[in-house]
All heavy atoms as an XYZ file, in Angstrom:
949
protein
N       6.672     15.676    -11.317
C       5.957     14.410    -11.476
C       6.609     13.335    -10.611
O       7.829     13.202    -10.610
C       5.985     13.977    -12.954
C       5.149     12.751    -13.271
C       3.676     13.036    -13.301
O       3.255     14.205    -13.242
N       2.861     12.011    -13.359
N       5.791     12.590     -9.895
C       6.276     11.521     -9.031
C       5.945     10.191     -9.693
O       4.805      9.949    -10.095
C       5.618     11.595     -7.645
C       6.061     10.426     -6.783
C       5.957     12.923     -6.972
N       6.931      9.330     -9.800
C       6.695      7.982    -10.320
C       6.648      6.994     -9.177
O       7.470      7.049     -8.254
C       7.788      7.597    -11.314
C       7.730      8.410    -12.598
C       8.701      7.910    -13.656
O       9.793      7.469    -13.341
N       8.295      7.986    -14.905
N       5.694      6.082     -9.259
C       5.472      5.093     -8.205
C       5.502      3.712     -8.843
O       4.779      3.464     -9.810
C       4.109      5.334     -7.522
C       3.858      4.278     -6.451
C       4.062      6.728     -6.912
N       6.325      2.822     -8.308
C       6.473      1.488     -8.881
C       6.364      0.436     -7.786
O       7.143      0.445     -6.829
C       7.824      1.336     -9.600
C       7.949     -0.068    -10.195
C       7.967      2.392    -10.695
N       5.386     -0.467     -7.958
C       5.193     -1.544     -6.987
C       5.941     -2.804     -7.429
O       6.155     -3.026     -8.622
C       3.706     -1.917     -6.844
C       2.768     -0.777     -6.556
C       2.117     -0.240     -7.808
O       2.698     -0.416     -8.919
O       1.032      0.358     -7.702
N       6.249     -3.650     -6.446
C       6.817     -4.965     -6.731
C       6.518     -5.889     -5.559
O       6.124     -5.425     -4.483
C       8.328     -4.878     -6.970
O       8.978     -4.379     -5.813
N       6.695     -7.195     -5.805
C       6.577     -8.157     -4.720
C       5.319     -8.994     -4.704
O       5.159     -9.852     -3.833
N       4.425     -8.769     -5.655
C       3.225     -9.587     -5.694
C       3.533    -11.014     -6.122
O       4.653    -11.344     -6.510
N       2.512    -11.871     -6.021
C       2.698    -13.250     -6.433
C       1.586    -14.142     -5.937
O       0.537    -13.655     -5.490
N       1.828    -15.433     -6.017
C       0.858    -16.446     -5.594
C       1.322    -17.044     -4.269
O       2.495    -17.426     -4.128
C       0.761    -17.542     -6.653
C      -0.081    -18.771     -6.317
C      -1.539    -18.387     -6.141
C       0.074    -19.824     -7.411
N       0.407    -17.119     -3.316
C       0.748    -17.655     -2.000
C      -0.443    -18.433     -1.470
O      -1.594    -18.134     -1.827
C       1.146    -16.510     -1.036
C      -0.022    -15.567     -0.786
C       1.703    -17.042      0.262
N      -0.171    -19.421     -0.650
C      -1.255    -20.189     -0.038
C      -1.854    -19.427      1.139
O      -1.182    -18.602      1.763
C      -0.741    -21.544      0.436
C      -0.424    -22.512     -0.688
C      -0.115    -23.910     -0.168
O       0.408    -24.071      0.935
N      -0.442    -24.914     -0.959
N      -3.094    -19.715      1.421
C      -3.752    -19.114      2.578
C      -2.927    -19.374      3.834
O      -2.406    -20.477      4.037
C      -5.161    -19.676      2.735
N      -2.814    -18.326      4.644
C      -1.994    -18.413      5.841
C      -0.562    -17.970      5.640
O       0.180    -17.798      6.619
N      -0.164    -17.794      4.407
C       1.194    -17.400      4.094
C       1.408    -15.898      4.181
O       0.522    -15.144      4.582
N       2.615    -15.484      3.779
C       3.006    -14.078      3.863
C       3.614    -13.597      2.553
O       4.175    -14.386      1.781
C       4.038    -13.883      4.982
O       3.512    -14.250      6.235
N       3.499    -12.314      2.318
C       4.143    -11.635      1.197
C       4.527    -10.242      1.652
O       3.859     -9.661      2.519
C       3.209    -11.505     -0.003
C       3.071    -12.641     -1.003
C       2.033    -12.282     -2.058
C       4.399    -12.981     -1.658
N       5.579     -9.704      1.043
C       5.924     -8.308      1.282
C       5.932     -7.558     -0.039
O       6.664     -7.919     -0.961
C       7.287     -8.163      1.964
C       7.537     -6.716      2.411
C       8.858     -6.537      3.130
N       9.989     -6.495      2.228
C      11.185     -5.989      2.545
N      11.384     -5.485      3.745
N      12.170     -6.006      1.668
N       5.104     -6.533     -0.093
C       5.075     -5.652     -1.256
C       5.984     -4.458     -1.008
O       6.084     -3.971      0.117
C       3.655     -5.167     -1.527
C       2.580     -6.235     -1.714
C       1.245     -5.574     -2.046
C       2.968     -7.224     -2.783
N       6.616     -4.010     -2.079
C       7.459     -2.822     -2.014
C       6.924     -1.773     -2.972
O       6.348     -2.108     -4.013
C       8.900     -3.158     -2.381
O       9.451     -4.112     -1.497
N       7.155     -0.524     -2.630
C       6.730      0.586     -3.478
C       7.818      1.642     -3.456
O       8.096      2.229     -2.406
C       5.420      1.158     -2.973
S       4.908      2.660     -3.828
N       8.430      1.854     -4.605
C       9.471      2.867     -4.731
C       8.878      4.110     -5.377
O       8.172      4.022     -6.385
C      10.621      2.336     -5.576
N       9.173      5.269     -4.792
C       8.664      6.535     -5.322
C       9.827      7.456     -5.640
O      10.795      7.530     -4.873
C       7.726      7.188     -4.319
N       9.731      8.149     -6.757
C      10.784      9.077     -7.143
C      10.580     10.404     -6.414
O       9.554     10.645     -5.805
C      10.758      9.309     -8.651
O       9.533      9.932     -9.022
N      11.595     11.254     -6.481
C      11.451     12.573     -5.893
C      12.350     12.766     -4.687
O      12.572     11.836     -3.915
N      12.843     13.991     -4.543
C      13.759     14.282     -3.446
C      13.047     14.590     -2.144
O      13.677     14.787     -1.123
C      14.651     15.462     -3.843
C      15.642     15.108     -4.943
C      16.491     16.302     -5.312
N      15.700     17.337     -5.957
C      16.199     18.499     -6.348
N      17.455     18.804     -6.110
N      15.438     19.390     -6.946
N      11.712     14.676     -2.198
C      10.968     15.027     -0.989
C      10.141     13.858     -0.488
O       9.075     14.039      0.089
C      10.066     16.236     -1.257
O       9.173     15.917     -2.343
C      10.874     17.462     -1.592
N      10.626     12.627     -0.710
C       9.888     11.432     -0.314
C       9.490     11.488      1.153
O       8.396     11.065      1.527
C      10.728     10.181     -0.579
C      10.069      8.903     -0.136
C       9.158      8.265     -0.964
C      10.359      8.333      1.094
C       8.538      7.095     -0.571
C       9.753      7.155      1.499
C       8.841      6.534      0.661
N      10.366     12.014      1.993
C      10.095     12.011      3.433
C       8.902     12.884      3.801
O       8.409     12.820      4.929
C      11.331     12.467      4.207
O      11.689     13.783      3.836
N       8.417     13.681      2.873
C       7.242     14.503      3.148
C       5.975     13.941      2.496
O       4.914     14.553      2.572
C       7.456     15.941      2.667
O       7.559     15.972      1.258
N       6.071     12.778      1.868
C       4.912     12.206      1.185
C       4.003     11.464      2.159
O       4.429     10.962      3.208
C       5.344     11.189      0.124
C       6.093     11.729     -1.060
C       6.756     10.863     -1.926
C       6.152     13.073     -1.349
C       7.453     11.323     -3.026
C       6.855     13.547     -2.447
C       7.510     12.667     -3.271
O       8.203     13.127     -4.357
N       2.750     11.356      1.772
C       1.848     10.343      2.302
C       1.834      9.213      1.285
O       1.707      9.452      0.075
C       0.433     10.887      2.474
C       0.327     11.917      3.586
O       1.201     11.930      4.472
O      -0.632     12.698      3.566
N       1.963      7.982      1.760
C       1.981      6.826      0.863
C       0.869      5.862      1.264
O       0.714      5.542      2.452
C       3.331      6.106      0.948
C       4.525      6.966      0.572
S       4.533      7.446     -1.158
C       4.708      5.854     -1.973
N       0.140      5.399      0.277
C      -0.982      4.517      0.570
C      -0.967      3.260     -0.283
O      -0.403      3.243     -1.375
N      -1.581      2.219      0.240
C      -1.829      0.986     -0.508
C      -3.343      0.809     -0.635
O      -4.084      0.930      0.360
C      -1.242     -0.225      0.210
C       0.244     -0.340      0.123
C       1.156      0.053      1.048
C       0.992     -0.889     -0.971
N       2.426     -0.217      0.609
C       2.362     -0.806     -0.622
C       0.651     -1.459     -2.202
C       3.380     -1.254     -1.460
C       1.665     -1.902     -3.025
C       3.011     -1.795     -2.665
N      -3.760      0.522     -1.835
C      -5.153      0.225     -2.123
C      -5.189     -1.099     -2.885
O      -4.165     -1.536     -3.410
C      -5.778      1.335     -2.979
C      -5.947      2.638     -2.245
C      -4.859      3.457     -1.996
C      -7.184      3.042     -1.800
C      -5.004      4.660     -1.305
C      -7.355      4.237     -1.116
C      -6.252      5.039     -0.873
N      -6.355     -1.709     -2.959
C      -6.467     -2.945     -3.723
C      -7.804     -3.001     -4.443
O      -8.780     -2.380     -4.018
C      -6.303     -4.174     -2.822
C      -7.407     -4.368     -1.798
C      -7.063     -5.517     -0.847
N      -8.124     -5.759      0.118
C      -8.011     -6.611      1.143
N      -6.874     -7.304      1.328
N      -9.025     -6.779      1.981
N      -7.799     -3.766     -5.526
C      -9.018     -3.899     -6.312
C      -9.157     -5.335     -6.772
O      -8.301     -5.849     -7.499
C      -8.998     -2.962     -7.516
C     -10.308     -2.912     -8.265
C     -10.363     -1.743     -9.235
O      -9.347     -1.154     -9.599
N     -11.565     -1.390     -9.659
N     -10.217     -5.966     -6.327
C     -10.542     -7.327     -6.739
C     -11.454     -7.258     -7.968
O     -12.132     -6.242     -8.178
C     -11.223     -8.073     -5.606
N     -11.503     -8.317     -8.757
C     -12.356     -8.309     -9.956
C     -13.807     -7.986     -9.620
O     -14.386     -8.571     -8.700
C     -12.215     -9.734    -10.488
C     -10.881    -10.187    -10.014
C     -10.712     -9.563     -8.656
N     -14.371     -7.039    -10.340
C     -15.761     -6.671    -10.149
C     -16.037     -5.825     -8.929
O     -17.201     -5.561     -8.605
N     -14.990     -5.392     -8.242
C     -15.182     -4.590     -7.028
C     -14.510     -3.235     -7.154
O     -13.631     -3.041     -7.996
C     -14.636     -5.335     -5.804
C     -15.400     -6.605     -5.474
C     -14.953     -7.187     -4.156
C     -15.771     -8.402     -3.768
N     -15.359     -8.957     -2.450
N     -14.918     -2.330     -6.273
C     -14.311     -1.011     -6.222
C     -12.909     -1.110     -5.632
O     -12.602     -2.018     -4.847
C     -15.159     -0.088     -5.341
C     -16.542      0.211     -5.858
C     -16.508      1.295     -6.913
O     -15.674      2.206     -6.812
O     -17.327      1.224     -7.844
N     -12.060     -0.162     -6.009
C     -10.747     -0.063     -5.389
C     -10.932      0.387     -3.946
O     -11.628      1.368     -3.677
C      -9.860      0.916     -6.153
C      -8.410      0.889     -5.732
C      -7.546      1.723     -6.656
N      -7.595      1.244     -8.030
C      -6.804      1.708     -8.999
N      -5.905      2.649     -8.733
N      -6.912      1.245    -10.229
N     -10.299     -0.321     -3.015
C     -10.503     -0.025     -1.603
C      -9.189      0.243     -0.878
O      -8.134     -0.265     -1.253
C     -11.227     -1.192     -0.904
C     -10.451     -2.490     -0.869
C     -11.148     -3.586     -0.078
O     -12.291     -3.383      0.381
O     -10.532     -4.652      0.089
N      -9.303      1.018      0.169
C      -8.156      1.368      0.997
C      -7.671      0.149      1.765
O      -8.480     -0.644      2.269
C      -8.564      2.475      1.970
C      -7.562      2.747      3.044
C      -6.403      3.456      2.752
C      -7.765      2.302      4.335
C      -5.464      3.716      3.737
C      -6.844      2.555      5.332
C      -5.695      3.266      5.028
N      -6.353      0.017      1.872
C      -5.743     -1.063      2.650
C      -4.952     -0.496      3.826
O      -5.200     -0.833      4.986
C      -4.823     -1.931      1.766
C      -4.125     -2.995      2.615
C      -5.606     -2.570      0.632
N      -3.971      0.344      3.529
C      -3.113      0.901      4.573
C      -2.426      2.140      4.028
O      -2.280      2.297      2.810
C      -2.077     -0.120      5.031
N      -1.983      3.000      4.933
C      -1.282      4.210      4.515
C      -0.381      4.686      5.630
O      -0.584      4.356      6.808
C      -2.278      5.306      4.141
N       0.612      5.483      5.247
C       1.544      6.027      6.214
C       1.945      7.429      5.801
O       2.101      7.722      4.613
C       2.790      5.109      6.347
C       3.683      5.562      7.500
C       3.574      5.051      5.036
C       4.737      4.530      7.869
N       2.091      8.286      6.791
C       2.667      9.610      6.563
C       4.162      9.493      6.797
O       4.592      9.240      7.921
C       2.057     10.621      7.536
O       2.821     11.813      7.534
N       4.938      9.640      5.728
C       6.390      9.473      5.850
C       7.007     10.576      6.707
O       8.097     10.401      7.249
C       7.034      9.454      4.473
S       6.545      8.033      3.480
N       6.311     11.686      6.839
C       6.816     12.783      7.660
C       6.399     12.630      9.115
O       7.213     12.771     10.032
C       6.301     14.112      7.110
O       6.684     15.177      7.938
N       5.123     12.344      9.330
C       4.597     12.301     10.686
C       4.722     10.922     11.335
O       4.647     10.801     12.554
C       3.119     12.706     10.683
C       2.808     14.089     10.110
C       1.304     14.320     10.090
C       3.518     15.171     10.905
N       4.873      9.883     10.488
C       4.933      8.531     11.032
C       3.580      7.934     11.343
O       3.490      6.781     11.746
N       2.520      8.712     11.156
C       1.179      8.194     11.425
C       0.819      7.149     10.373
O       1.197      7.265      9.207
C       0.169      9.336     11.389
N       0.066      6.136     10.778
C      -0.364      5.095      9.852
C      -1.842      4.785     10.080
O      -2.403      5.113     11.131
C       0.475      3.828     10.003
O       0.368      3.317     11.309
N      -2.425      4.158      9.082
C      -3.835      3.794      9.164
C      -4.043      2.483      8.419
O      -3.316      2.187      7.455
C      -4.707      4.892      8.554
N      -5.025      1.717      8.858
C      -5.307      0.414      8.260
C      -6.809      0.223      8.087
O      -7.606      0.704      8.899
C      -4.793     -0.726      9.152
C      -3.298     -0.745      9.318
C      -2.683     -0.058     10.351
C      -2.493     -1.463      8.425
C      -1.303     -0.071     10.505
C      -1.113     -1.482      8.572
C      -0.518     -0.788      9.615
O       0.841     -0.806      9.753
N      -7.159     -0.510      7.053
C      -8.537     -0.963      6.925
C      -8.811     -2.008      7.998
O      -7.912     -2.770      8.381
C      -8.766     -1.556      5.537
N     -10.039     -2.056      8.466
C     -10.387     -3.026      9.516
C     -10.092     -4.455      9.073
O      -9.709     -5.303      9.884
C     -11.867     -2.894      9.881
C     -12.155     -1.635     10.671
O     -11.211     -1.028     11.213
O     -13.339     -1.249     10.746
N     -10.268     -4.719      7.788
C     -10.111     -6.084      7.272
C      -8.673     -6.585      7.319
O      -8.439     -7.793      7.201
C     -10.629     -6.155      5.834
O      -9.921     -5.254      5.011
N      -7.705     -5.679      7.490
C      -6.298     -6.101      7.489
C      -5.587     -5.804      8.800
O      -4.424     -6.180      8.968
C      -5.525     -5.466      6.319
C      -6.231     -5.747      4.992
C      -5.306     -3.980      6.521
N      -6.251     -5.135      9.714
C      -5.623     -4.805     10.998
C      -5.149     -6.071     11.696
O      -5.864     -7.057     11.785
C      -6.608     -4.053     11.886
C      -6.712     -2.584     11.596
C      -7.693     -1.896     12.543
C      -7.825     -0.428     12.199
N      -8.843      0.240     13.051
N      -3.924     -6.002     12.212
C      -3.356     -7.145     12.904
C      -2.693     -8.157     11.986
O      -2.000     -9.060     12.455
N      -2.903     -8.016     10.673
C      -2.301     -8.948      9.707
C      -1.306     -8.249      8.787
O      -0.317     -8.847      8.371
C      -3.385     -9.611      8.859
C      -4.400    -10.412      9.650
C      -5.320    -11.215      8.734
N      -6.103    -10.359      7.832
C      -6.072    -10.468      6.510
N      -5.293    -11.372      5.920
N      -6.836     -9.668      5.759
N      -1.568     -6.999      8.449
C      -0.707     -6.245      7.541
C       0.004     -5.142      8.322
O      -0.559     -4.563      9.262
C      -1.536     -5.586      6.438
C      -2.140     -6.526      5.435
C      -2.152     -7.897      5.622
C      -2.724     -6.025      4.278
C      -2.711     -8.759      4.692
C      -3.299     -6.861      3.340
C      -3.303     -8.223      3.552
N       1.227     -4.842      7.891
C       1.989     -3.760      8.497
C       2.620     -2.909      7.402
O       3.291     -3.442      6.510
C       3.104     -4.306      9.409
O       2.521     -5.122     10.432
C       3.857     -3.165     10.074
N       2.402     -1.605      7.486
C       3.013     -0.681      6.533
C       4.193      0.004      7.203
O       4.149      0.331      8.393
C       1.983      0.353      6.022
C       2.567      1.154      4.863
C       1.484      1.250      7.144
C       1.532      2.014      4.137
N       5.265      0.183      6.439
C       6.439      0.869      6.962
C       7.109      1.632      5.831
O       6.881      1.338      4.651
C       7.420     -0.127      7.584
O       7.872     -1.064      6.618
N       7.933      2.606      6.208
C       8.605      3.439      5.223
C      10.089      3.511      5.526
O      10.482      3.627      6.694
C       7.998      4.836      5.199
N      10.890      3.442      4.483
C      12.338      3.658      4.583
C      12.641      4.915      3.783
O      12.764      4.851      2.555
C      13.098      2.446      4.049
C      14.603      2.562      4.263
O      15.107      3.699      4.382
O      15.263      1.515      4.282
N      12.730      6.042      4.454
C      12.903      7.311      3.751
C      14.245      7.376      3.013
O      14.352      8.035      1.983
C      12.786      8.478      4.728
C      11.359      8.662      5.228
O      10.416      8.070      4.710
N      11.197      9.476      6.260
N      15.243      6.686      3.522
C      16.557      6.695      2.872
C      16.511      5.993      1.515
O      17.286      6.297      0.624
C      17.589      6.044      3.767
N      15.585      5.045      1.378
C      15.460      4.286      0.131
C      14.260      4.723     -0.700
O      13.972      4.122     -1.734
C      15.346      2.786      0.429
C      16.592      2.191      1.077
C      16.436      0.688      1.281
C      17.705      0.087      1.862
N      17.577     -1.376      2.074
N      13.549      5.744     -0.246
C      12.336      6.200     -0.952
C      11.379      5.039     -1.209
O      10.778      4.940     -2.291
C      12.696      6.865     -2.294
C      13.239      8.271     -2.117
O      13.662      8.643     -1.032
N      13.235      9.045     -3.181
N      11.218      4.193     -0.221
C      10.442      2.968     -0.399
C       9.497      2.754      0.771
O       9.859      2.987      1.927
C      11.374      1.755     -0.547
O      12.227      1.954     -1.677
C      10.579      0.473     -0.765
N       8.307      2.305      0.425
C       7.312      1.903      1.409
C       7.054      0.418      1.242
O       7.052     -0.098      0.116
C       6.005      2.696      1.211
C       4.895      2.128      2.064
C       6.204      4.154      1.579
N       6.834     -0.255      2.353
C       6.603     -1.697      2.339
C       5.235     -2.012      2.922
O       4.747     -1.314      3.813
C       7.678     -2.410      3.161
C       9.083     -2.127      2.712
C       9.849     -1.156      3.349
C       9.645     -2.806      1.634
C      11.142     -0.876      2.940
C      10.934     -2.537      1.211
C      11.685     -1.568      1.876
O      12.952     -1.288      1.457
N       4.659     -3.079      2.425
C       3.442     -3.620      3.015
C       3.710     -5.090      3.318
O       3.772     -5.917      2.405
C       2.238     -3.475      2.081
C       0.909     -3.922      2.684
C       0.490     -2.962      3.810
C      -0.188     -3.973      1.608
N       3.912     -5.390      4.582
C       4.119     -6.768      5.008
C       2.758     -7.388      5.270
O       2.000     -6.904      6.116
C       4.967     -6.813      6.276
C       5.193     -8.220      6.816
C       6.036     -9.070      5.890
O       7.083     -8.631      5.415
N       5.589    -10.298      5.623
N       2.449     -8.442      4.543
C       1.144     -9.086      4.638
C       1.322    -10.485      5.207
O       2.081    -11.288      4.649
C       0.487     -9.144      3.260
C       0.388     -7.788      2.576
S      -0.525     -7.851      1.020
C       0.579     -8.856      0.040
N       0.636    -10.763      6.292
C       0.725    -12.068      6.933
C      -0.681    -12.644      7.107
O      -1.673    -11.934      6.975
C       1.403    -11.933      8.300
O       2.683    -11.357      8.184
N      -0.731    -13.931      7.412
C      -2.019    -14.617      7.596
C      -2.965    -14.312      6.445
O      -4.137    -13.980      6.642
C      -2.655    -14.204      8.932
O      -1.804    -14.501     10.020
N      -2.449    -14.429      5.246
C      -3.232    -14.061      4.070
C      -4.420    -14.979      3.873
O      -4.368    -16.180      4.181
C      -2.336    -14.073      2.835
C      -1.426    -12.840      2.719
C      -0.262    -13.107      1.783
C      -2.227    -11.637      2.250
N      -5.486    -14.388      3.357
C      -6.739    -15.103      3.122
C      -7.084    -15.012      1.637
O      -6.656    -14.069      0.959
C      -7.865    -14.454      3.931
C      -7.602    -14.359      5.428
C      -8.711    -13.585      6.115
C      -8.443    -13.429      7.602
N      -9.526    -12.672      8.278
N      -7.877    -15.952      1.134
C      -8.286    -15.866     -0.279
C      -8.954    -14.533     -0.616
O      -8.785    -14.034     -1.738
C      -9.267    -17.045     -0.415
C      -8.779    -18.040      0.586
C      -8.310    -17.215      1.753
N      -9.652    -13.952      0.334
C     -10.311    -12.669      0.070
C      -9.341    -11.494     -0.024
O      -9.745    -10.384     -0.361
C     -11.382    -12.372      1.127
C     -10.918    -12.501      2.559
C     -11.250    -13.857      3.158
O     -11.046    -14.898      2.488
O     -11.706    -13.868      4.328
N      -8.067    -11.722      0.250
C      -7.047    -10.694      0.032
C      -6.587    -10.652     -1.423
O      -5.815     -9.765     -1.801
C      -5.827    -10.945      0.929
C      -6.140    -10.799      2.408
O      -6.850     -9.837      2.770
O      -5.656    -11.635      3.199
N      -7.047    -11.599     -2.218
C      -6.668    -11.640     -3.633
C      -7.159    -10.390     -4.349
O      -8.339    -10.042     -4.293
C      -7.266    -12.890     -4.308
O      -6.677    -14.056     -3.732
C      -7.005    -12.880     -5.807
N      -6.237     -9.695     -4.997
C      -6.558     -8.438     -5.678
C      -5.300     -7.911     -6.356
O      -4.198     -8.421     -6.135
C      -7.066     -7.402     -4.682
N      -5.488     -6.888     -7.168
C      -4.365     -6.092     -7.632
C      -4.124     -5.013     -6.579
O      -5.059     -4.295     -6.208
C      -4.640     -5.459     -9.005
C      -3.469     -4.573     -9.422
C      -4.884     -6.543    -10.047
N      -2.905     -4.921     -6.120
C      -2.544     -3.953     -5.093
C      -1.844     -2.769     -5.738
O      -0.875     -2.937     -6.484
C      -1.640     -4.608     -4.045
C      -2.418     -5.478     -3.080
C      -2.989     -6.671     -3.503
C      -2.610     -5.101     -1.753
C      -3.728     -7.469     -2.636
C      -3.336     -5.884     -0.876
C      -3.896     -7.063     -1.327
O      -4.624     -7.844     -0.454
N      -2.338     -1.590     -5.411
C      -1.811     -0.358     -5.965
C      -1.174      0.488     -4.863
O      -1.726      0.621     -3.774
C      -2.920      0.470     -6.610
C      -3.569     -0.180     -7.797
C      -4.685     -1.000     -7.640
C      -3.059      0.013     -9.086
C      -5.287     -1.603     -8.732
C      -3.659     -0.588    -10.179
C      -4.767     -1.394     -9.991
O      -5.351     -1.985    -11.087
N      -0.034      1.076     -5.197
C       0.618      2.032     -4.315
C       0.325      3.433     -4.849
O       0.235      3.638     -6.071
C       2.113      1.775     -4.293
S       3.040      2.851     -3.184
N       0.173      4.368     -3.917
C      -0.132      5.744     -4.312
C       0.632      6.713     -3.426
O       0.937      6.401     -2.266
C      -1.629      5.996     -4.206
N       0.905      7.890     -3.980
C       1.652      8.916     -3.264
C       0.896     10.238     -3.300
O       0.181     10.527     -4.262
C       3.041      9.087     -3.868
N       1.100     11.015     -2.250
C       0.468     12.331     -2.169
C       1.364     13.255     -1.363
O       2.106     12.788     -0.488
C      -0.897     12.234     -1.496
N       1.283     14.549     -1.622
C       1.962     15.494     -0.738
C       1.387     15.385      0.669
O       0.235     14.979      0.846
C       1.653     16.857     -1.358
C       1.285     16.560     -2.772
C       0.627     15.225     -2.745
N       2.187     15.741      1.659
C       1.783     15.632      3.053
C       0.419     16.272      3.288
O       0.169     17.399      2.882
C       2.826     16.310      3.948
C       2.516     16.365      5.443
C       2.498     14.960      6.022
C       3.532     17.239      6.162
N      -0.457     15.520      3.947
C      -1.772     16.039      4.291
C      -2.101     15.735      5.737
O      -1.230     15.345      6.523
N      -3.361     15.899      6.075
C      -3.800     15.598      7.426
C      -3.956     14.083      7.594
O      -4.307     13.388      6.633
C      -5.136     16.286      7.710
C      -5.100     17.816      7.668
C      -6.507     18.377      7.785
C      -4.199     18.373      8.749
N      -3.724     13.574      8.807
C      -3.860     12.123      9.000
C      -5.199     11.560      8.551
O      -5.270     10.442      8.043
C      -3.657     11.967     10.511
C      -2.723     13.077     10.873
C      -3.169     14.232     10.003
N      -6.279     12.325      8.722
C      -7.590     11.798      8.349
C      -7.730     11.628      6.835
O      -8.639     10.946      6.366
C      -8.709     12.709      8.861
C      -8.723     14.101      8.262
C      -9.961     14.872      8.703
N     -10.021     16.211      8.146
C      -9.614     17.286      8.789
N      -9.117     17.183     10.011
N      -9.706     18.476      8.221
N      -6.841     12.242      6.071
C      -6.909     12.120      4.621
C      -6.274     10.837      4.109
O      -6.474     10.462      2.947
C      -6.221     13.325      3.970
C      -6.885     14.657      4.268
C      -6.115     15.805      3.632
O      -4.998     16.110      4.095
O      -6.636     16.389      2.675
N      -5.510     10.162      4.931
C      -4.758      8.993      4.475
C      -5.651      7.916      3.868
O      -5.222      7.173      2.994
C      -3.959      8.389      5.629
C      -2.777      9.209      6.162
C      -2.199      8.531      7.388
C      -1.703      9.374      5.101
N      -6.906      7.818      4.325
C      -7.768      6.709      3.935
C      -8.442      6.926      2.581
O      -9.037      5.988      2.037
C      -8.875      6.512      4.966
C      -8.525      5.859      6.295
C      -7.621      6.738      7.138
C      -9.778      5.529      7.069
N      -8.362      8.133      2.039
C      -9.219      8.489      0.914
C      -8.496      8.478     -0.415
O      -7.431      9.111     -0.578
C      -9.828      9.874      1.150
C     -10.644      9.934      2.396
N     -11.834      9.253      2.545
C     -10.421     10.554      3.578
C     -12.319      9.465      3.743
N     -11.481     10.259      4.399
N      -9.041      7.810     -1.393
C      -8.429      7.745     -2.731
C      -8.167      9.134     -3.294
O      -7.145      9.354     -3.946
C      -9.352      6.978     -3.675
C      -9.379      5.483     -3.469
C     -10.362      4.822     -4.395
N     -10.116      5.125     -5.798
C     -10.869      4.707     -6.794
N     -11.958      3.996     -6.543
N     -10.577      4.998     -8.038
N      -9.073     10.060     -3.061
C      -8.952     11.386     -3.663
C      -7.748     12.161     -3.133
O      -7.324     13.152     -3.731
C     -10.222     12.204     -3.417
C     -10.518     12.469     -1.952
C     -11.764     13.327     -1.784
N     -12.057     13.607     -0.380
C     -12.807     12.835      0.383
N     -13.349     11.746     -0.124
N     -13.031     13.151      1.645
N      -7.175     11.704     -2.049
C      -6.003     12.387     -1.473
C      -4.750     12.165     -2.324
O      -3.822     12.958     -2.292
C      -5.761     11.875     -0.056
C      -4.529     12.410      0.619
N      -4.243     13.769      0.689
C      -3.508     11.791      1.244
C      -3.113     13.936      1.349
N      -2.631     12.756      1.682
N      -4.746     11.064     -3.080
C      -3.521     10.621     -3.749
C      -3.479     11.062     -5.209
O      -4.418     10.818     -5.960
C      -3.388      9.105     -3.634
C      -3.274      8.668     -2.194
C      -4.396      8.372     -1.440
C      -2.024      8.601     -1.568
C      -4.294      8.014     -0.104
C      -1.909      8.234     -0.240
C      -3.055      7.947      0.496
O      -2.941      7.602      1.815
N      -2.367     11.663     -5.575
C      -2.225     12.195     -6.937
C      -1.481     11.253     -7.869
O      -1.644     11.343     -9.081
C      -1.461     13.520     -6.887
O      -2.057     14.425     -5.998
N      -0.648     10.401     -7.309
C       0.240      9.578     -8.130
C       0.011      8.109     -7.795
O       0.011      7.723     -6.621
C       1.696      9.966     -7.871
C       1.942     11.444     -8.010
C       2.030     12.271     -6.894
C       2.039     12.023     -9.278
C       2.232     13.631     -7.036
C       2.242     13.388     -9.411
C       2.336     14.178     -8.293
O       2.528     15.523     -8.438
N      -0.147      7.304     -8.843
C      -0.480      5.890     -8.677
C       0.469      5.014     -9.479
O       0.902      5.379    -10.574
C      -1.908      5.625     -9.159
C      -2.935      6.255     -8.279
C      -3.346      7.557     -8.305
C      -3.675      5.625     -7.241
N      -4.298      7.773     -7.337
C      -4.529      6.601     -6.674
C      -3.706      4.331     -6.731
C      -5.387      6.317     -5.609
C      -4.574      4.047     -5.687
C      -5.404      5.042     -5.140
N       0.764      3.851     -8.930
C       1.520      2.858     -9.667
C       0.608      2.022    -10.552
O      -0.610      2.211    -10.570
N       1.221      1.081    -11.263
C       0.479      0.239    -12.196
C      -0.176     -0.963    -11.519
O      -1.029     -1.612    -12.124
C       1.416     -0.266    -13.299
C       1.925      0.850    -14.203
C       0.796      1.546    -14.920
O      -0.025      0.919    -15.583
N       0.735      2.869    -14.787
N       0.226     -1.252    -10.313
C      -0.383     -2.350     -9.566
C       0.428     -3.627     -9.644
O       1.171     -3.857    -10.601
N       0.269     -4.455     -8.634
C       0.908     -5.766     -8.601
C      -0.117     -6.783     -8.113
O      -0.857     -6.527     -7.154
C       2.171     -5.755     -7.721
O       2.837     -7.015     -7.809
C       1.859     -5.460     -6.258
N      -0.176     -7.925     -8.787
C      -1.192     -8.931     -8.485
C      -0.780     -9.756     -7.274
O       0.342    -10.259     -7.197
C      -1.393     -9.858     -9.683
C      -2.379    -10.998     -9.449
C      -3.809    -10.513     -9.347
O      -4.265     -9.718    -10.162
N      -4.542    -11.025     -8.359
N      -1.726     -9.904     -6.354
C      -1.567    -10.815     -5.211
C      -2.689    -11.839     -5.294
O      -3.866    -11.467     -5.335
C      -1.622    -10.060     -3.873
C      -1.671    -11.047     -2.705
C      -0.437     -9.114     -3.741
N      -2.321    -13.105     -5.333
C      -3.309    -14.179     -5.402
C      -3.076    -15.128     -4.231
O      -1.966    -15.633     -4.052
C      -3.201    -14.960     -6.718
O      -3.364    -14.048     -7.817
C      -4.265    -16.041     -6.795
N      -4.122    -15.332     -3.451
C      -4.046    -16.216     -2.284
C      -4.932    -17.428     -2.557
O      -6.149    -17.296     -2.731
C      -4.508    -15.502     -1.006
C      -4.332    -16.417      0.204
C      -3.739    -14.200     -0.814
N      -4.320    -18.585     -2.601
C      -5.063    -19.811     -2.883
C      -5.529    -20.469     -1.583
O      -4.848    -20.397     -0.562
C      -4.196    -20.777     -3.680
O      -3.064    -21.171     -2.918
N      -6.669    -21.123     -1.673
C      -7.236    -21.763     -0.472
C      -6.769    -23.191     -0.336
O      -6.133    -23.743     -1.224
C      -8.760    -21.726     -0.541
O      -9.216    -22.339     -1.717
């Protein structure tokens, strides 16, 4: 069983920055795929960004490209989501998820991920 714990959410003004962290348990972290998803009130959970900790490949939703950066520190079993130029529409609960290594095209899909954190709230004020 893999445990996933997010941290770093909060309230920020539009245009500001936040960094989310996601710690995952397990001795094989370097072989995981790690993803960030978000869910706003009344909306479906949507893909934000993901990284293959083994291959180094990453993927981003079009809505966050150029503003968000995902990175992994395999020594710390931690993935980060650096969010910049935040907009009110980025307001959501952000979830981190983990999966065994898969194909790069699988990174974007919720069904790829077996383990999910409890989420961390990000609120961007206008």
